[in-house]
C-alpha positions as CSV (number, residue, x, y, z in Angstrom):
1,M,15.3,0.7,-7.1
2,K,13.4,-1.8,-4.9
3,N,14.9,-0.3,-1.7
4,I,14.0,3.2,-2.8
5,S,10.4,2.1,-3.5
6,N,10.2,0.4,-0.1
7,T,11.5,3.6,1.6
8,I,8.9,5.8,-0.2
9,C,6.1,3.3,0.6
10,L,7.1,3.3,4.3
11,F,7.1,7.1,4.4
12,L,3.7,7.3,2.8
13,I,2.2,4.8,5.3
14,L,3.8,6.6,8.3
15,A,2.4,9.8,7.0
16,N,-1.0,8.2,6.6
17,I,-1.3,9.3,2.9
18,G,-0.2,6.1,1.2
19,N,-1.7,3.1,-0.5
20,C,1.2,0.8,-0.8
21,Q,0.1,-2.5,0.8
22,S,-1.5,-5.3,-1.1
23,Y,-5.2,-6.0,-0.9
24,K,-6.2,-7.7,2.4
25,P,-9.5,-9.6,2.4
26,F,-11.5,-10.2,5.6
27,N,-10.2,-13.1,7.7
28,F,-13.5,-14.8,8.3
29,D,-11.9,-17.9,9.6
30,K,-10.3,-16.3,12.6
31,G,-11.5,-12.7,12.8
32,I,-13.8,-11.5,15.7
33,W,-15.5,-8.2,15.6
34,Y,-16.8,-6.4,18.8
35,S,-19.3,-3.6,18.2
36,K,-21.6,-1.4,20.2
37,Y,-24.8,0.2,19.2
38,V,-27.1,2.8,21.0
39,T,-30.4,2.9,19.1
40,K,-34.1,3.4,19.8
41,G,-35.6,0.0,20.1
42,G,-32.4,-1.9,19.7
43,W,-30.8,-3.8,16.8
44,F,-31.2,-7.3,17.9
45,G,-34.9,-7.6,18.9
46,V,-34.4,-8.0,22.6
47,F,-36.2,-4.6,23.3
48,H,-38.8,-2.8,21.3
49,G,-40.4,0.6,21.3
50,P,-39.0,4.2,21.7
51,V,-36.6,3.4,24.6
52,Y,-32.9,3.7,23.9
53,V,-31.1,0.4,23.9
54,T,-27.4,-0.5,24.2
55,D,-26.4,-3.6,22.2
56,S,-22.9,-5.0,22.8
57,V,-22.2,-7.6,20.2
58,K,-19.5,-10.0,19.0
59,Y,-19.5,-11.2,15.4
60,F,-17.7,-14.3,14.3
61,C,-17.8,-17.1,11.6
62,N,-18.1,-20.8,12.3
63,G,-18.2,-23.2,9.4
64,D,-18.9,-23.1,5.7
65,T,-22.0,-23.2,3.5
66,L,-22.5,-23.7,-0.2
67,I,-25.0,-21.5,-1.9
68,S,-25.5,-21.8,-5.7
69,D,-22.1,-23.5,-5.9
70,I,-20.5,-20.5,-4.2
71,L,-18.7,-21.0,-0.9
72,Y,-19.7,-18.7,2.0
73,K,-18.8,-18.5,5.7
74,K,-21.5,-18.9,8.3
75,L,-21.8,-15.6,10.3
76,F,-23.0,-15.6,13.9
77,C,-23.4,-13.1,16.7
78,E,-23.8,-13.1,20.4
79,G,-24.0,-10.3,22.9
80,Y,-25.9,-8.4,25.6
81,S,-28.7,-5.9,25.2
82,S,-29.7,-3.5,27.9
83,S,-32.1,-0.6,28.4
84,Q,-32.8,2.0,31.0
85,N,-33.3,0.4,34.4
86,V,-33.4,-3.1,32.9
87,S,-30.9,-5.9,33.4
88,S,-28.8,-7.0,30.4
89,T,-30.2,-9.8,28.4
90,Y,-28.0,-12.3,26.5
91,F,-28.8,-12.9,22.8
92,S,-27.2,-15.1,20.1
93,D,-28.2,-15.8,16.5
94,Y,-27.1,-17.1,13.1
95,L,-27.1,-14.0,10.9
96,G,-26.4,-15.4,7.4
97,A,-23.7,-16.2,4.9
98,I,-20.8,-13.9,4.1
99,R,-17.9,-14.2,1.6
100,N,-14.9,-12.4,0.1
101,D,-14.8,-11.9,-3.7
102,T,-11.0,-11.5,-3.7
103,V,-10.8,-11.1,-7.5
104,N,-13.0,-8.0,-7.5
105,R,-12.2,-6.9,-3.9
106,K,-15.7,-7.0,-2.7
107,V,-17.7,-8.6,0.2
108,Y,-21.1,-10.1,-0.1
109,F,-23.7,-11.0,2.5
110,L,-26.8,-13.2,2.3
111,G,-29.0,-12.8,5.3
112,N,-30.6,-15.7,7.1
113,G,-34.0,-16.5,5.6
114,F,-33.1,-15.3,2.0
115,D,-32.1,-17.5,-0.9
116,S,-29.6,-16.9,-3.6
117,N,-32.3,-15.3,-5.8
118,Y,-32.6,-12.4,-3.4
119,E,-31.5,-9.3,-5.4
120,G,-29.9,-7.7,-2.3
121,S,-27.3,-10.5,-2.1
122,K,-25.9,-9.4,-5.5
123,I,-25.1,-6.0,-4.1
124,P,-21.8,-5.9,-2.2
125,I,-21.8,-4.7,1.3
126,Y,-18.2,-3.6,0.8
127,D,-16.3,-2.6,-2.3
128,F,-12.6,-2.0,-1.8
129,D,-11.8,-1.4,-5.4
130,L,-12.5,2.3,-5.0
131,G,-10.6,5.6,-5.6
132,I,-11.0,9.1,-4.3
133,G,-14.3,10.5,-5.5
134,D,-15.9,7.1,-6.1
135,T,-19.2,6.3,-4.4
136,T,-19.4,3.5,-1.8
137,G,-22.6,2.2,-3.2
138,T,-24.7,3.3,-0.2
139,S,-26.4,6.6,0.8
140,C,-27.3,8.3,4.0
141,L,-30.8,7.2,5.2
142,E,-31.7,10.6,6.6
143,S,-30.4,12.9,3.9
144,H,-30.3,10.6,0.9
145,E,-26.8,11.9,0.3
146,I,-24.6,9.6,-1.8
147,I,-21.5,8.6,0.2
148,T,-18.2,9.2,-1.6
149,V,-14.6,8.4,-0.8
150,T,-12.9,11.6,0.2
151,S,-9.4,10.2,0.9
152,I,-7.5,7.0,1.3
153,D,-4.9,6.3,4.0
154,S,-3.6,3.5,6.2
155,V,-4.3,2.3,9.7
156,L,-2.6,-0.4,11.8
157,Y,-4.4,-3.5,13.0
158,C,-2.7,-6.6,14.3
159,N,0.7,-5.2,13.3
160,Q,-0.4,-4.9,9.7
161,Y,-1.4,-1.8,7.7
162,Y,-4.8,-1.8,6.1
163,R,-6.2,0.7,3.7
164,R,-8.8,3.0,5.1
165,F,-11.4,4.7,2.9
166,N,-12.5,8.0,4.5
167,T,-15.9,8.9,3.4
168,S,-18.2,11.9,3.1
169,S,-20.5,10.6,5.8
170,G,-17.9,9.7,8.4
171,D,-18.7,6.0,8.0
172,D,-15.1,5.2,7.1
173,I,-14.4,1.7,5.9
174,I,-11.2,-0.3,6.4
175,E,-10.1,-3.1,4.0
176,G,-10.3,-6.4,5.8
177,I,-11.8,-4.9,8.9
178,G,-15.1,-3.2,8.0
179,S,-16.9,0.0,9.0
180,V,-15.7,2.1,11.9
181,F,-19.4,1.7,13.0
182,G,-19.1,-2.0,13.3
183,L,-18.8,-5.1,11.0
184,F,-21.5,-3.8,8.7
185,P,-21.8,-0.3,7.3
186,L,-24.8,1.5,8.9
187,N,-25.7,4.1,6.2
188,C,-25.3,7.2,8.5
189,P,-27.4,6.2,11.5
190,L,-28.7,8.9,13.8
191,A,-27.8,6.7,16.8
192,N,-24.3,6.1,18.1
193,A,-22.4,3.0,16.8
194,W,-18.8,2.0,16.7
195,L,-16.4,-0.8,16.2
196,I,-14.9,-1.4,19.7
197,C,-12.2,-3.9,18.9
198,Y,-11.0,-6.4,16.2
199,Q,-9.0,-9.5,17.0
200,E,-7.8,-12.7,15.3
201,L,-7.6,-16.1,16.9
202,D,-4.1,-17.7,17.0
203,N,-2.5,-14.4,16.0
204,N,0.1,-13.3,18.5
205,E,0.4,-9.9,16.7
206,C,-3.3,-9.3,17.4
207,I,-3.9,-8.2,21.0
208,D,-6.8,-10.0,22.8
209,C,-9.6,-7.6,23.2
210,N,-10.5,-9.0,26.6
211,I,-13.7,-7.0,26.7
212,F,-16.4,-9.5,26.1
213,T,-16.9,-12.5,28.3
214,L,-19.9,-14.0,30.0
215,S,-18.8,-12.9,33.4
216,A,-17.9,-9.3,32.3
217,H,-20.0,-8.7,29.3
218,E,-20.5,-4.9,29.4
219,Y,-18.2,-2.8,27.2
220,P,-16.5,0.0,29.1
221,N,-18.6,3.2,28.9
222,L,-15.8,5.1,27.1
223,F,-17.4,8.4,26.5
224,K,-20.8,9.9,27.1
225,I,-21.9,12.7,24.7
226,Y,-25.0,14.6,25.9
227,P,-27.5,15.9,25.3
228,N,-27.9,14.1,21.9
229,P,-29.9,15.3,20.1
230,T,-28.9,18.8,21.3
231,S,-30.1,22.3,20.9
232,G,-26.5,23.6,20.7
233,K,-24.3,22.8,23.7
234,I,-22.5,19.4,24.0
235,R,-20.6,17.9,26.9
236,I,-18.2,14.9,26.6
237,V,-17.3,13.0,29.7
238,P,-14.9,11.8,30.9
239,D,-12.5,14.1,29.1
240,K,-9.1,13.2,30.8
241,N,-7.9,11.0,28.0
242,I,-9.1,13.1,25.0
243,Q,-6.5,14.9,22.9
244,S,-8.9,16.5,20.4
245,V,-12.3,16.4,19.0
246,E,-12.8,16.9,15.2
247,I,-16.4,17.8,14.1
248,F,-17.5,17.1,10.5
249,D,-20.8,17.9,8.8
250,I,-22.7,15.3,6.8
251,Q,-20.7,16.2,3.6
252,G,-17.5,15.3,5.4
253,K,-16.3,18.9,5.8
254,M,-14.5,19.7,9.1
255,V,-16.4,22.5,10.8
256,D,-14.5,22.7,14.1
257,E,-11.6,21.2,16.0
258,I,-11.6,21.2,19.8
259,T,-8.4,20.7,21.8
260,F,-9.6,21.7,25.3
261,D,-12.8,22.3,27.4
262,F,-14.6,19.2,26.0
263,E,-17.5,19.9,28.4
264,N,-18.5,23.2,26.7
265,I,-18.7,22.4,23.0
266,V,-21.1,24.5,21.0
267,I,-22.7,23.6,17.6
268,K,-24.2,26.6,15.9
269,D,-26.0,25.1,12.8
270,N,-28.7,22.5,12.7
271,G,-27.9,19.1,11.1
272,I,-26.1,15.8,11.6
273,F,-22.5,15.9,12.7
274,I,-19.7,13.4,13.1
275,F,-17.6,13.7,16.2
276,K,-14.2,12.0,16.0
277,I,-12.7,11.8,19.4
278,K,-9.0,11.2,19.5
279,T,-7.2,9.7,22.5
280,N,-3.5,8.7,22.8
281,D,-4.0,5.5,20.8
282,K,-7.5,5.3,19.4
283,V,-10.1,7.3,17.5
284,F,-13.8,6.9,18.4
285,T,-16.6,8.1,16.1
286,Y,-20.0,9.4,17.3
287,K,-23.1,10.8,15.6
288,V,-24.5,14.0,17.0
289,V,-27.8,15.7,16.0
290,K,-28.4,19.4,16.4
291,N,-32.0,20.5,16.2
């Protein structure tokens, strides 16, 4: 019976429709998250104003802290921020305290400068004890739509399968890894954001990202989607490694799938759309606005 169960479980995982593996909390001791954001004004305070800013950031934990008799990990970041015609500027900061609640499958974060009485610290930034149809506890800032889980499947990181909660907003969350938009869920941002790479120290099964060093700090410009916002026509370049582009509306409904001619994509209706660009070995998520 055990062999039969294992065979069924393996089939479900390979088919991306299963939920067989045990709960995997975040590895805050050894995990490193590399993320990229393109926003107006920037996320990390290096630039201000209406200009578009690219922030390439590395998140990692270093040390413990005890808050109200609860053990947290100290979360730090470092990275580079750049804007139009301006050289990249290095930044680093202590962000706050973060911890797994392994009993309830939740993750809590207390930002730097807040104490344990802050009400926001009692709300989990992630809840992995969810089923299809459940809400993730956050809502889209633009539309105020409540984000729900539309399906659950599995993805491979560091030679292990992790549960992925696909959501109505496109901000899918992965157990033990985080949001596809970065370590933190971003509540449906208008700007582009994505998790570039995840790695673990001293883990031979986890490939070194090798994309963030002081001598070569810029992330590769994987794809450019423009114009964004758009009046209708979209170009994606370069397109040589793209297999397909799936386009979803803000409710998570697929409205189109493109398998060729990625430089002549047309969006008919106004709104916010999620572009999932699939290459041979990765999936990249972008937000596109049609006015």
